[in-house]
C-alpha positions in Angstrom: 105.0 111.2 99.5 101.6 111.8 97.5 101.4 111.2 93.6 101.0 115.1 93.1 104.4 115.8 95.1 105.8 113.2 92.9 104.5 115.2 89.9 105.4 118.4 91.1 108.9 117.5 91.7 109.0 115.8 88.3 107.7 119.5 87.1 110.9 120.9 88.7 113.1 119.2 87.6 112.1 119.0 84.2 112.3 123.0 84.1 115.8 123.2 85.8 116.9 120.6 82.9 115.1 122.8 80.1 117.2 125.5 81.1 120.5 123.7 81.7 123.0 124.1 78.4 122.0 121.2 75.7 125.5 119.7 76.8 124.7 119.2 80.6 124.0 116.4 82.1 121.4 116.0 84.8 122.2 113.5 87.5 118.7 112.3 89.3 118.0 110.1 92.4 114.5 109.5 94.3 113.8 107.2 96.7 111.4 105.7 94.1 113.4 104.4 91.3 110.3 104.5 89.2 110.1 108.1 89.4 113.4 109.0 88.2 112.6 106.1 85.0 109.4 108.0 84.1 111.3 111.4 84.5 113.9 109.6 82.0 111.6 108.4 79.6 109.3 111.6 79.5 112.5 113.7 79.0 114.3 111.1 76.1 116.9 113.0 74.1 117.8 115.0 77.0 120.6 114.1 79.0 118.9 112.7 82.5 121.1 110.4 84.2 119.7 107.9 86.8 122.1 107.4 90.0 121.7 104.9 92.3 121.6 107.5 95.8 122.2 111.3 96.1 125.8 110.8 97.1 126.6 109.4 93.7 124.8 112.6 92.0 126.9 114.6 94.5 130.2 113.2 93.4 129.6 113.4 89.4 127.8 116.8 89.4 129.3 120.3 89.4 126.0 121.9 91.3 123.8 120.2 92.8 119.7 121.3 93.4 117.7 119.2 96.0 113.8 118.9 95.6 112.4 117.1 98.6 108.7 117.0 100.0 109.4 118.2 103.8 111.7 118.0 106.4 112.2 114.8 107.7 113.2 114.2 104.0 115.5 116.9 104.0 116.9 115.8 107.6 117.1 112.1 106.2 119.2 113.4 103.1 121.8 115.9 104.6 122.2 114.2 107.8 121.3 110.5 107.5 118.8 110.9 110.2 
């Protein structure tokens, strides 16, 4: 994954969070934890919770949006291939 891809994913996540109710929580997971931590810092004051796995996010969230860069990542995320 390139830096541009990571920045694009963060941009999408920022827009998702901004469109949520102010009382909502956004659970975020990335294989690169530093990306999650940077996102959380940039979105300070807005509830973005870093979790340790995609499974943890799914278990806590009433709705799930997956943003992944390519088909191989989709298969890994959903099918554990």
